[in-house]
C-alpha positions as CSV (number, residue, x, y, z in Angstrom):
1,M,57.1,74.6,79.9
2,S,58.0,76.4,76.6
3,L,57.3,80.0,77.7
4,K,60.2,82.1,76.4
5,S,59.3,85.8,77.1
6,I,57.0,87.8,79.3
7,T,56.3,91.5,79.5
8,F,54.3,92.6,82.6
9,P,51.6,95.3,82.4
10,D,51.8,98.7,84.1
11,Q,49.1,98.0,86.7
12,L,50.6,94.8,88.1
13,T,51.4,95.1,91.8
14,T,52.2,91.5,92.9
15,I,53.4,88.3,91.3
16,K,52.3,85.4,93.6
17,T,54.0,82.3,94.8
18,K,55.6,80.1,92.2
19,A,53.9,81.9,89.3
20,F,56.7,81.1,86.9
21,T,58.5,78.3,88.7
22,H,60.2,75.8,86.3
23,C,59.8,77.9,83.2
24,S,63.2,76.7,82.1
25,A,62.9,78.2,78.5
26,L,62.2,81.7,79.8
27,T,64.9,84.0,78.5
28,S,63.2,87.5,78.8
29,V,61.3,89.1,81.6
30,V,60.4,92.7,81.1
31,F,59.1,94.8,84.0
32,N,57.5,97.8,82.2
33,N,55.9,99.3,85.2
34,D,56.2,101.3,88.3
35,S,53.6,99.6,90.4
36,L,55.1,96.1,91.0
37,A,55.8,96.0,94.8
38,T,56.2,92.3,95.6
39,I,57.6,89.2,94.0
40,C,56.5,86.3,96.1
41,D,58.1,83.0,97.2
42,G,59.7,80.9,94.5
43,C,58.1,83.1,91.8
44,F,60.9,82.5,89.2
45,Q,62.6,79.6,90.8
46,N,64.4,77.2,88.4
47,C,64.1,79.5,85.4
48,L,67.3,78.1,84.1
49,S,67.7,80.2,80.9
50,L,67.3,83.8,82.2
51,D,70.7,85.6,82.3
52,I,69.8,89.2,83.2
53,I,67.2,90.7,85.5
54,T,66.5,94.4,85.9
55,L,64.0,94.9,88.7
56,P,61.5,97.8,88.5
57,T,62.0,100.9,90.7
58,S,58.7,100.3,92.5
59,L,59.8,96.9,93.9
60,T,60.2,96.8,97.7
61,V,60.0,93.1,98.5
62,L,61.6,90.0,97.1
63,E,60.4,87.0,99.0
64,Q,62.3,83.8,99.7
65,S,63.7,81.7,96.8
66,A,62.2,84.2,94.3
67,F,65.1,83.8,91.9
68,N,66.6,80.6,93.2
69,N,68.6,78.2,91.0
70,F,69.2,80.3,87.8
71,Q,71.9,78.6,85.8
72,K,72.8,81.6,83.5
73,L,72.0,84.7,85.6
74,K,75.1,86.8,85.6
75,H,74.0,90.1,87.0
76,V,71.1,91.5,89.0
77,T,70.3,95.2,89.1
78,F,68.5,96.2,92.3
79,N,66.6,99.4,92.7
80,D,67.2,101.8,95.6
81,N,63.7,101.2,97.0
82,L,64.2,97.5,97.7
83,K,63.8,96.9,101.5
84,S,63.6,93.1,101.8
85,I,65.2,90.2,100.1
86,G,64.1,86.8,101.5
87,N,66.0,83.6,102.4
88,D,67.6,81.7,99.6
89,C,66.5,84.4,97.1
90,F,69.5,84.0,94.8
91,A,70.9,80.8,96.1
92,D,72.3,78.4,93.5
93,C,72.7,81.1,90.9
94,F,76.0,79.8,89.8
95,A,76.8,82.4,87.2
96,I,76.2,85.6,89.2
97,A,79.5,87.5,89.1
98,S,78.5,90.8,90.7
99,V,75.9,92.3,93.0
100,S,75.5,95.7,94.5
101,I,73.3,96.0,97.6
102,P,70.4,98.5,97.6
103,P,70.8,101.2,100.3
104,K,67.5,100.5,102.2
105,L,68.3,96.9,102.8
106,T,69.1,96.2,106.5
107,V,69.5,92.4,106.5
108,L,71.0,89.9,104.1
109,E,68.8,86.9,105.0
110,R,69.8,83.2,105.4
111,C,71.6,81.7,102.4
112,I,70.6,84.6,100.2
113,F,73.6,84.2,97.9
114,A,74.7,80.7,99.0
115,F,76.4,78.6,96.2
116,C,76.8,81.6,93.9
117,T,80.1,80.1,93.0
118,S,81.1,82.7,90.4
119,L,80.4,85.7,92.7
120,V,83.5,87.8,92.7
121,D,82.3,91.4,93.2
122,F,79.9,92.2,96.0
123,V,79.6,96.0,96.4
124,F,78.6,97.7,99.6
125,N,78.2,101.4,99.4
126,D,78.9,104.1,102.0
127,D,75.2,104.9,102.4
128,D,74.2,101.2,103.0
129,N,72.0,100.5,106.0
130,L,73.0,96.9,106.2
131,T,73.4,95.8,109.8
132,I,73.2,91.9,109.6
133,I,74.7,89.4,107.3
134,G,72.6,86.3,108.0
135,V,73.3,82.6,108.5
136,G,75.1,81.1,105.4
137,A,74.5,84.3,103.3
138,F,77.6,83.7,101.2
139,Q,78.6,80.1,102.0
140,H,80.2,78.3,99.1
141,C,80.9,81.5,97.2
142,Y,84.2,80.1,96.0
143,A,85.3,83.1,93.8
144,F,85.3,85.8,96.6
145,K,88.8,87.1,97.1
146,S,88.2,90.2,99.2
147,I,85.4,92.0,100.9
148,T,85.1,95.3,102.7
149,L,82.2,95.2,105.1
150,P,79.7,98.2,105.2
151,N,80.0,100.9,107.9
152,K,76.8,100.1,109.7
153,L,77.2,96.3,109.9
154,K,76.9,94.9,113.4
155,V,76.5,91.1,112.9
156,I,78.1,88.5,110.8
157,D,76.0,85.4,111.6
158,D,77.0,81.7,111.7
159,V,78.6,80.2,108.6
160,A,78.0,83.5,106.7
161,F,81.2,83.1,104.6
162,S,82.0,79.5,105.3
163,T,83.8,77.6,102.5
164,C,84.6,80.8,100.6
165,T,87.9,79.1,99.8
166,S,89.4,82.0,97.8
167,L,88.7,84.6,100.4
168,E,92.0,86.2,101.3
169,R,91.1,89.6,102.8
170,V,88.2,90.9,104.9
171,V,88.1,94.6,106.0
172,C,85.9,95.0,109.1
173,N,84.3,98.3,110.3
174,K,84.1,99.9,113.7
175,S,80.4,99.1,114.3
176,L,80.9,95.3,114.0
177,K,79.8,93.7,117.4
178,T,79.3,90.0,116.6
179,I,81.0,87.3,114.4
180,G,79.1,84.1,114.5
181,R,80.1,80.4,114.8
182,C,82.2,79.2,111.8
183,A,81.5,82.6,110.1
184,F,84.6,82.2,108.0
């Protein structure tokens, strides 16, 4: 498809499943509203040309694979209201270099950032409510060198950081209760 740019209207509340999947020429997505609450499964999957996404402040749910397999995406700006990011949401986004977690997020789902091979900087803040890093959440993130886990984290699930071959340092917190099979 040759769609290159889209600007969403103010009243839009939901973008349904696979609405823009395989729009490989798409280079600009503008969310000019404060009413978009949900971006559904695979909505922008395989939009290979997008390099920056700034999500609207009204967004609370990103479903699974919503932004999966972006070749040029380097940075994602999350809003503070985001409560849920689904499985594989940013998997295979090879160019992502930095991510900062929204404070209301409690779980990093399965393979959420798997194969983000350029991811170097993953920021957890003191006020984060993150309690679980899911199965394979960061597997194959080869550029990671160091990570300081958030204060409220209780579980690092199976293979969460497996094959992060550059990871040299992990700082755990006092609330950590479980480290899963082959987590590192």
